[in-house]
N, C-alpha and C positions, 0 to 999 in steps of 0.2 A: 503494500499500499505505500509505504513512503517512497519507494522508488517511482511509483505511478504518478504521485503528486510532484515528485522533482521534475520528472519528464514533462508533465503537463504545464507546470510553473514556468521551465524551459521554453515550451511551444508557445506559450501566450506571450511571453517576454520578446521572443523572437518577432511574432506577429506586430506586437506594440512598435517594436523597433522599426521593423518594416513600414507599418504606417506612417511613422514620424518621417523616415527618409523619403517615401512617397510624396509627403505633404511638402518638403523641401525642393525636391525637384522640379524642374518646370521642362516640359517638353521643348520648349523651342528657346531653350537657354544654355549654359554653361555647366558642365558637370564639377561645379566646387562645392564642396561642403560649406555651408555658411557659418558654422559655428566654429570650425576650423579656421576658415578665413578672417573671422573677426580676431580670433586668438593671434594669426599671424600677424596682421595688420597692427594690433594691439602692442604686440613684441616691436615692430618697426618703430612704432609711434614713441614707444619708452626709450627707445635707443637713439633717436633723433631729437628729442623735445630737450631743449636745455633752459631750467628755469633761472640762469643767470645772464640769459640772451637778452638783448637791447630791446628786442621785439616782445619780450615774452608779455603776454596778456595785453597789448597794445589795442587802444581802441580806434574806430574809424575804417576807412576803406584800404585794403591793404593787399598788396601783391605778392604771394608767397610762392614758394616751390620746395621741393625735395628731392632727393636723389633715389630713385627707384631702382634697386639692383637688378630685378628680374627683367627690367625693361632696359636695362643701361642705359638711363636716361634721367635728366632732370626734368621732372614733371612740375609744370606751374598749377597753383589753384588761387582762389581769390576768396577772401573773407573780408565780410562787412560788420565790424562790431558795433554795436548802438553807441554813438557819441556820448549821450547821457549816463552811460552805464556806470554805476558806483564802483565797480570793481571787484565786488564782493557777491552780490546777489546773483543766484541762477539764472540764467539765460534761457529762453525758448530758442531752439534751432530751428532754421529752415535750410534743406539742402536742394539746391535747384539744378537740375540738369539739363544742359543747353541742347539744342537740335541739331541736325545734320549740317555739316559744312561751316559749323562755327567753333568757337571756343569758350574757355572760362570768362572771356571778358564780355563777348556779343551781347547776352541777354541783358548784362548788368548795366551796359553802357547806352543801351536803347533807350529812346524816347526820354532823353533829359535823366537818365538814370533813375529813371522810375521805380524799378525793383528794389535798388538802393535806398531811394528815398523811403519807400513804403517800408521796408524791413527797418529803418532807424526810427519811423514814426511808431510803429508797433512795438517796438524794442525787442527785435528778433535779431539773433547773430545769423547771420546770411552766408552760406556755404557754396562755392560754385567751383566743383572740381571739373578739370579737362576730361578725364575718362580716358585718356591714353589713347586717343585716336580711334576709339570705338564706339559700340552703342550700348555700353554698359552691362555686357553679357547676354542681350536680348538679339537672337537671330532674325527677328522680324523685321520686315521694312517694306515700304510701299512695292507693290500694290497690295501687298499681304494687310489686312483688316479683319476686324471681326466678323465672323458670317461668312467669310470666303475662304472655306475648307480646303478646297483643292489648290487654291494658289497659294495660300499659306503652307500646304504640306510640301509644295516643290520647292519653296524658299527655304523652308526648315532643312529639307534633306541636302540641297545644295551647301547651306552653311554647316551643316554637320560634316560634310565630307571634305571641304576646303580648309586643309591643313594651317593656310595662313590666316584665315578667318577666325579660326578657332583660338590660336594663338592671340590674334590681335584682341578678341572678345574676352578671353581670360585675362588679359593684361587692362582691358578696360575696367572689367567688374572688380578687379583688385585694386586699381588705383582709386576709385570712389572710396571703397570701405576703408584703404590707408588713409585718405584725407580726413574721413569722417572721424577715425581713432586718432589721427594726430590733432584735432581741434578739441576733442574730447579730452586728450592729455593736458592740453594747455588751458581751457576755459571751463569754468564750474557751470556746465550745461544742465538744465532741469531734464533729467530723464525721461520725465512724463510729457515733454512738451518738445519731442524731436519730430519734425516734419518733413516731408518728401514730396517734391513738383519737379515739373519739368515741361518742356513744350516739344509738339512733334517727336522726333527719335528720344529725347529726354522724357516724353510721357512715355514711350514706350519703355525706358530705364526705370520710371516710375511705377509702372505697373510689375516690371519685373523684379525689382531690387526692393520694392515694396512688401510682396508677399514672400520673396524668398528671404529677407532678412527682417520679417516682421516683428520681431522684439525690440526693434530699434524706435518704430514709427507709432505715434500718436494718432495722424492723418495722414491721407496721400491727396495729392492735388494734380491729375494730369490734364495737360492742357492740349487740345486737338492734336490726339495722337491715340486712336484706337489700335494700338500694337499688343494685343492681348488675344488670346483664343479660350473657346468654351471648355475644350478638351486639353488636358494636361497641364493644368494650372492650378494650384492649390487654393480655390476660393475660400474655403473655410478658414484660412490663415488671417482673412480679411473680416472675420466675423465681428470682431470688436474695434476695427479700425475704419472710422468713416472716410468716405471717399467721395470729392469734389470734382465731377467730370464737366469740363467744359469744352465748347465746340463753337467754331464759326459755320453758319447756316451755308454760306458759299465756298465751304472748305471740302472736306472729305466725304459728305454725305451722310447716309443713316447709320454709320457703323457705331458712333459714341451713343446714338440714341438706344441700339439694339443692346450695347453693353448695359445701359441704366436700366431698361427694361428687363435683361437677365438677372441684375442684381436685384431689382426691386422684388421680382417675382421670387425669390430665394430670400426675401427679407435681409438682405445684407444693407448695413448700413451705408447709404449713396444719396449724392444729391446731384442735379444736373442743371446747367444753365447753358443756353445757345443764346449768339447774338448774331446779328445780320452782318458781319464782317468775314474775310477771307481767312486764309490759315495763318498767316502772320498778322494781319490788322487786328485780329482777335485780343492779340495779347494785352494791348494797354487798357482795352475795354473791362475784359475778366480779371486781371492782376487785382485791382482794389477788392474785388469780391473775394478773391482767392485768400487775402490776408483779412477780411472780415470772418471768414468761414475758419479759417486755422486759430483766430484769436477767440471765436465763440468756441471751437473745440476745447481750447486751452482753459479758458474760463469754467466751463461744465466741469472739466476735469477736477479743478480745484475745488469747485463745489461739493462734488462727489468725495473728495479726499479729506474735507472736514470733518 
């Protein structure tokens, strides 16, 4: 009987482990274990961060970089720390992922630095990684959008068979996590108020890294980028993570609406906003609403914790 119980316990444990791993793995992404990657990135951060540095916990708009050994490259990232921060209080943090053919500066400098100004106004620590010249680990790209299963399957297959693409995506995903851990090692971040957002390819990264590294995030805000699929995606990882989807009606079409409908039917926490703008033109219109959403999520979280 004892032997039977031991075997049964082991069998159940294996099933639980397989279920956890299944939730972490995303069919259109890179096969990196998120927990192991966070530990690796945290180790890198602890080696690089120096408390006696002249830039330690500096405020304002800053261009930073670090040497990523695995990519053999000095990689840039940008952080914007609220100018009125007291240097002690925990900061809410927004990681913003740029779109294709852009870099860590593109979206922060657009529209008279609207994104930077909003982050400062709401008191958010804004983090913008480069993503090491990739799509943050997400193999989906246009014309693959939610609902286009056959097109998406072909794109995923090609991505999984392209050694250069795989290497690039691995470095891209790692770079984002490295930057997050670099910032966490330096600044006192409110771990209950960490948010992820991005536009277009960056929205694809938001869907992908949002579910894969779900323990980081309090909310997600993908802007105009329906690069996520119904199958092979751990939707349950978003069960307690509100998602604010925004889209321009002159842009991709109905894909974002389909995601909103899919999540609503499964009672996942989701909001949706459409504006009568194009793919890029929608950004300055929706950004203020994104920050209102994130600030509201933060406020509700504080009320619950009291």
